[in-house]
N, C-alpha and C positions, 0 to 999 in steps of 0.2 A: 550286524557288527558286534563285537564283545562287550557286554556288559561292563566291563573293566574300563575299558575305552572310553564308554560313555560317561561313566561316572568321572574319569579323569578329565575329560573335555569340560562337563559342567563343573567340576572344581576349578578349573582354570579361569573359566568366564566368570565365576563368581568373585574368584580372586581381582580380577581385574576389576569387578564392578565395587568390590570394597575398597581397594586402592582409590578408585574414582570417588565414590563417597568420602573417605578421608579426607582427598584433597581439597574437597568442596566443604569442607566443615561440618559434615553430618556424622554425630556421635552414633556409632554401633557397637555397644559393648557386647552383644552376643551375635556371634555370625558362624553358623556351621553349615556343612552340606549334611543332609538328613533322611534316611529311608525310611518315608511314611508310607510303608506298603497300603494302608487300609486307604490311603490318599492316593495310591497310583504310582508309587516309585520315589527316587530320589527328588530331592528339591532344596533350594537355598534357603535356609532358615534365618532371618534376621530377628533380634531382640531389639526393639525400639524403648527408650525411655518415654513414659508417659503415652504411648501410642494408643491406648484407651479414651485419652482425653483428646487428643489432637485427631484421631480418627485414622484409618488404615487409609480411605481413600486419599487423604491428603499426603501421607508418606509414599504411596504408589505413583502416585503425580511426581515428587520428587526423584523417586527411582525411575520412573520414565523419561523425565528431563536429563538426568546424569547418564541414563542409555542412550538417548538419542544424542545428545552433545559428546559423548566420547565414541560415538559408533560400536557399542560392544552388542555383540550377537547372542542377545539372549532375551528370552520373551518372559513377561511379568508372570505367566502361567507357571514359571519354574521356580517363582519365589514366593515363598509363604511370609508373613509378619507376624510377629507374636509380642505383646507387651513383655517389658523385663520383669513384671510382677507375675507373669503365668507361672502355672506349675512347673512346666519344662525350664524356665530360665532358671526359677529358684533349685532345682534339682541340681542344673550344669552347675550354677555357681557354687554350690555346695561341695561338688566334686572336683571340680577341676579351675586352675587359672592360669592364664594362659600370657598374662601381661597385654599391653597395647599394640604389638606389632600383628603381623598376621603371620600363623603357623599352619603347618599340615600334619595336624595330631588325630591320627588314627585311632578311633574308640569303636571296636566291632566285639559284640559277644560280652559285653559288660552288664552288670547288675549294679544299681545305686539303690541302697536303702531296702536292698530284697527283691527290687522290681528289676527285668529286663528293661533296658535302656535301647532304643532303637540303633541300630548302627549308625555311626557318623564319622564325617572327618571334621575336624573343629578347626576353624579358621582364627576363631579369636573368642575368650570368655574374660571379661575383663570390667569386673564392675567395681 
């Protein structure tokens, strides 16, 4: 299967997940589909406030429950979590703001502060 089709499918799954998290009141200020080559390809990256305090496991459980409740065809292995204070969050926040909705902003081949940024499709950056 063409990699573009696979990325489009993962984008769509991520959008459904983000919409479901929004409906259930979970604030996700940063959401992107990102190519993390060193980790094996494309992942849905969610930036969560105070993640380092509450713990990754707790929020992965929240995501799992939302996936199950809404019957979303996505694996937790396709999702990465970061704290909104992580360097990648701060870098994106300084470069882009989308507002609170869900977008499809292609961000390919870009440099931020002189460093090559991984290719990504941005759903939301709203801090």
